N, C-alpha and C positions, 0 to 999 in steps of 0.2 A: 733754168735751174731755179729751184724755189729759193726764197729768201725770207729772213726774219725782219718783222717791221713792228715797231711799237707805237701803239696808238693810245691816245689819251682825250682829255678835253679839248674840243675844238676840231676834232678830226672830221674827215668827211665821211666817216662811218655812220650808218643808221643808228648805231648804238653809242655814239660818242657821248661823253659825260661820264662814264664809269671810271672805275680805277684802271690805272695803267697796267696793260698786260702785254707780254709779248705773243705774237700771233703769227702762225705759219702761213705765209701768203703765197698762192700759186700764181704762176705768171698767167696773163690772159689767155695765152695759147694752151695752156696746160691741158684743159679738157680737151681740145681738138688734138693734141698729141697723143693723149692716153686713148682717144676714140680711134685715131689713125693705127696705133700699135695693135690695139685688140682687133681691129679690122684685118690688119696684116696677117696676125697670128691665125685668126680663123680662116682667112683666104688661103693661106699656105698648107692649114691642117686639111681643109677640105678637098683640096687638090690631090694630095697623097693618099687620102683614105676615101675618096669619093665612091670607089666601088663597093665599100664595105659599110657606108653609111646609110642608116635609115632616117628619113624625115618624116614627120608628122606634126599636127598641130590644128589650129583653128584661126580663121579671121572672121571679122564681122564688122558690120556697119549698123550703128543705132541713130535714131533721131527722137529726141525728147521735146516736148512743147509743154508750156505753161501759160495761163491765163494772166494776162497784163490787167491789173485793176482798172475797171471801167469808172469813168466820171461822167456826170451829166451837166457838169458846170465848166465853162471855160475859165473861169476865175478861180475856183477853188477845187483842189484835186480831192476828190472822195471816192473810196473804194465802194462803188454800188453794185451788187449782184444783179447781172443782167444775162439774158439767154445768149446773146452774142457778145463776143469780146474779141479784142486782138490778142494774138499769141506771139511768144518768142521762142525761138528755136535753139537747141544745142544737138551738134551733129558730131559724133566721134566715131573713129574707126580704131579697131584693135587688132593685135597679132599676138598669138601664142604659139610659138615654135619650138619643137623638140627635135634635136639632132642626135640620134643614137649611134655611137661608134663602136658599140659591143662592150668594150672595157669601161667606157665612161659614156656620159651623154651631157649635152649642154641644152638650156632653155632660155629663151628669149621671150619677155614680156614687154610690148611696147604699146603705146596709146597716142594718137593724134586727135585734138579737138578743135573746135572752132578758132580757139586762141593760138594754135599752133601745136607744135610738139610738147608732149605731157611728160612722159617718163619712158625710159628705157632701161630694163633691168636684166642683166646676164647672170645666169646660174649655171653651176656646174655640178655634176652628180658622179662622184667616183666611189664606187662600192667595193670593199675588200672583204671577202668573206671570213678569213682568219689570219691572223697573224702571231707569229711566235716570237716574243721579246725576252731573251734570257731566261726561258723556261715558263714565262707568264704568257697564257694564251689570251689574246685579244681577238674576240669574236664579234661578227656583225660590225666592223668597222666601216665607216662611211664618211666622206669628206663632201661639203656642199659649200663651194666658194661663190660669193655674189658681188657683183659691181652693179651699183645704181648711179644712174645719171637721170637728172630732171630739171625742168625749168620751175624756178620758184614762182608759186602762187600764193595769194592771200585771200582771205574771206571777206567780202565788201558787202554793203548794201546799195543797189543800185537806184536809179533815179525813179524807178517805179516801187520803190520801198520792198523790194524781193532781195532775198539773199542771193549772193552771186560769187563767183570766183575771177579774180583779175591776175594777170601776169604783173609780177614786179620788175620794172625795167632795170636793165637792157633786155631781159627775156632771154637770155642765152642758156643752153644747156650747161649745167655744172655737174661735176662729180660730187656725189653727196656721201656715199658709204661704200666701204669694203667690208665684208662680212665673211667669216669662216666658221661653218658649223660641223664639229667633229662628233659623231654618235658612235658608241662601242659598248660591247659588255665584257666584263672582266670579274672573275670570281663571284659570279651570281648577281653582280650590280649592272645596273644599266646606267650609263653616263652620257652626258650630252655637254659639250663645251661650245661656247659662242665667243668668238673675239671679234671686235668691231673698231675699225677705223672711220671715224664719222666726223662730218662738219657739224659741231655742236650749235652753230649759229644759223642753219639753214631754216628759213621760215616755215612755220607750220601752216599747212594749206588750210586748216580748217579754222584759222584765227587771223585777226586783223594784224598786219605787219607794224613793227614798232615806229611810230612817226618820229623822224629826225627832227633836229632843231629847226628853228625857223629859218627860212631862207635857203636851206639844203635840199637837193633833190632826193625823191625816195628812190633808192637804188639798192640792188644786191647783186654783186658780181665776184669774180674770183678774188678779188683783193679784200673782200669782206669775209671770206671763210675762215673758220678757225677750227683745225682738226685736232681731235684728241682719241685716245685709245681707252677701251674698257671691255671687260669680259664678264661672262656669266657662266656658273657651272651648276648643272643639275644632276643628281644622283638619285636613284630609286632602287628598291630592292623589294621583293615579295617572296615569301617562304611558301612551301607546299600546303601549310596547314592554314594559310590565309592571312598571316601577319605581313603588314607592309610598311616601309619606311621610305621617306623621301627627304631630301635637303636641297636647298638652293643657297648659293654664295656669289653676290655680286660685288665686283670691284670696279670703282669708277664708273659705275653703270646702275640701272635701274630696270625693272621690268615693264615699264611704260612702253609703248610702241612708238618705232620710228616711222614717220609718215611723209611721203610726197603725194603730190597730185595723183591720185588714182591707185596708189599702192601704199601698202604698210606691212609691217612685221613687228613681232614683240622682241623688245630688247632695245636700249637706247644708252648711248653714252652720257654720263651726267658727271662732269668733273668733280672729284671731291666726295663723292656719294659711294658708300658701301652699305650691304644689307645681308642679312642671313635669314633663313627660315627653315623649319623643319617639322616633321610630323610622324607620328607612329599610330598606326590604326590597325582595326581588325582584331584586337585582342580579345577573344571570346572568354566569357565568364560562364564556363561549363558547370562550375559548382552550383552557380545561382540559379541557372535555368533548370537543373536537375532538381533543385529543392523546391521550385516554385512552378506549378503545373502550367498556370496562366501567362508565365512569362517565358518566351522564346527567343532565341538567337540574340541574347544580350552580348554587346560588345562596348568596349571603351577605346577611346583614342586621345592622344595629347598632341599639342603643337605649340609652336612658339615663333615670334618674328621680332627682329632688332635691326635697327638701321642708325644712320647718323641723323635722321630726321625724327625719329621717334624712339623712346625708351622701350625696353623688352617688355612684351606683352605675351600671354599665352592662355590656352584654354585647356579644359579637360572635358570631354564630351562622353556622353552615354547614349546609347540606342537600344532598342528592343523592339519585339513584337508582343502585343497582348491581344486578348479576346480574339484570337484565331485570325489575325491578319492586320489590325490597326497597329501603326508605328508609333512609338513614343520616344522622345529624345529630349535630352537635357544638357546644359553646358555650364561650366564653372570658370569665371575668369581667374588668372593667376598673374603674377609678378605685378605690373604697374596698376592693376585693378583687382589686387589680392582680395579673396573672399567674395567678390561680387558675384551673385547669381544672375545668370544671364537669361533665364526664363526656361520654361518648358513648352515644347511643341508636340502637337499630335497631328497625324494625317492617317488616312485610310480611305477605303472605298466601300460603296454599297451597290452592287449590280454594276451599271455603267455610270453612276454618279461617283465623283471623288470629291474629297473635302480636305481641308486643312484648317487646323485651329491652333492658334498661338496664345499661351497664357502668360501674362506678365503681371505679377503681383496679383495673381488671381483674378484678372481682368481679361475678357474675351476681347482680343484685337484684330483678328482677321477670321474670315470664314468665306470659303469659295465652293463652288460646285462645277463640274464639268460632265457633259454627257457627249458621246460620239458614237456613232453606228455605221457600218459600211452599208453600201447601196448596191443591190443587184438588180439592173434595169434591162435585163436581157443581154444583148451584146454590149451594152454600156456598164461600166463599173464607175462606183463613185464612193464617197464618204461625205458624211454630214456631222458637224460638231458645234456644240454652243457652250458657252462658259459665261459664268456670272462671278462677280467679285462684290466685296463689300457688304455681304448679307448680314453682318453683325450689327450694322447700323443704318440698313436701308441699302438698296441696290445702287452702286457706284458705277459699275461697269458691266456691260453686256455685249458679247460678240458672238456671231455666227459665221460658220464657213460652209461652203458647198463647193467639193471639187468632183469633176467628171472626166473619165477617159474612154476613149474609144478608138482602138487601132493607133493611127498616127496623129490623132487629134486629142488634146487635153484642155480643159478649161477650169476655172477657179474664181469664184466670186466670195467676198467676206463683206460683212457690215458690222459696224461697230457704234455703240452708244456709250456715252460717257456723262458723268456729272461735271458741268461747268457753271460757274457763277451760281451755285446752289440749285442748279436746275439739271434735271436728267434729260438729254436730248440726243439726237442724231449726231455723230461724231465723224465717220468716215464710210466711204463704200469703194472697195477696189475690185477690179475685174481683170483677169488675165487669160487670153487666147493663145494657145501654142499649136503649131503645126509642125511636125516633124516628117521630112520627106529627105531620106539619105542622100547625098550627104548634107543637105541643107536644113536650117531651122528658121521658122518665122515666128515671132512673138509680138503680141500686141497686147499693151496693158494701160489701163487708166485708174486714176485716183481721185475721188472726189470727196470733199469736205463739206461742212455745213455752209460755206461760203462760195461753193462751185468747185471748178477743176482745179485740183493741185498740181497734178502731173499727168502726161500721157507720154507714151513711147512705143517705138516701132523698132525691133531688133531683128536683124537678119544675120545668119552666120553660116559658114561652111566649114566642116570638118574633113581632114585629110590624113 
């Protein structure tokens, strides 16, 4: 049974020292109990409907390598570019499984890497075509329940001065969040409702874990978890004549993503936070376009945002096409920035070249160009593209990409140059080769920077 524990200054929690608060503490075996229950339910269900169940999915194995900085001195560690270097490896195995029972389906996303288990996410998909509730027809009703389990990871810098991911002891798989997404249409509106029960203290795998007080171990386990509930409601509507409206309301939540090692989704529980936003667009100004021959497809839109962390702000935007294809747009700030002019933007294309110009206080701030063309090389097809940025103040970025496809084989390579330390020079080169031989796929990729190999990977997978 779960219990309530009060923590404050001097506790063993990695986040000790803050204000005293009540925390919902799960017992150490809680995660195992949940896993056993889920496994038992899945096993019992699979036995009863085995004859009617369809199973499909994909599993794969990937190996990634990167160069360990070379040093030419035994006393001083220096990153000296060398043709030959030591490599460090990362090996991971992933499984994506779909079990279709006809009326509903279940999905499993699980990954194990060199550090051990990474995450296991269980999703359901329950579609209901139509539901009549006291005369109100609810159409396209769908429920997607989710259960996330993961091992806590943190972002670190290893002894080779390279970014790495490390398991936070004791490294057990913990229950992270339960989510339920409901989508449906009613009265011409499309609605989506997300409800989340989430551990708001679970470590962000892309950041360093909070350092505990001196003398206390760095730990994250079931007794450190703190669960809370939040929800986000999305609503949208589009008329037959092109008008569209949308609104979003979040209670005890934000639209930031929830992330565990190797998996993430939009929506996060944030205690005490609420927000609301809305927009109305596609309002056509037919009278204006009829009076001015060179101005066509003129539209305006409005939008607003308000939350506990910011005062209400909004914009009124205008867009149209001029001179037979060039687009022009403008926006005006409202509320918190009342009367502030946000600038004018221009974009268009000439042949295969595209460009964009932003004017702020009558000053040219950006200019870019892009060219792309398909390639017909007999039995081989492909495409080539090149883009340049920063043309208004001298070239600051240049990238080129070539992709080729023939039968089961495809390849692509890209080269980029960028301005660095006031110098325009080589930035990166990436190459990928893919061979598809049903049901398997083999992929090889490598990325090089100005300082040598950044990352290389070999991936294999089987689809069934």
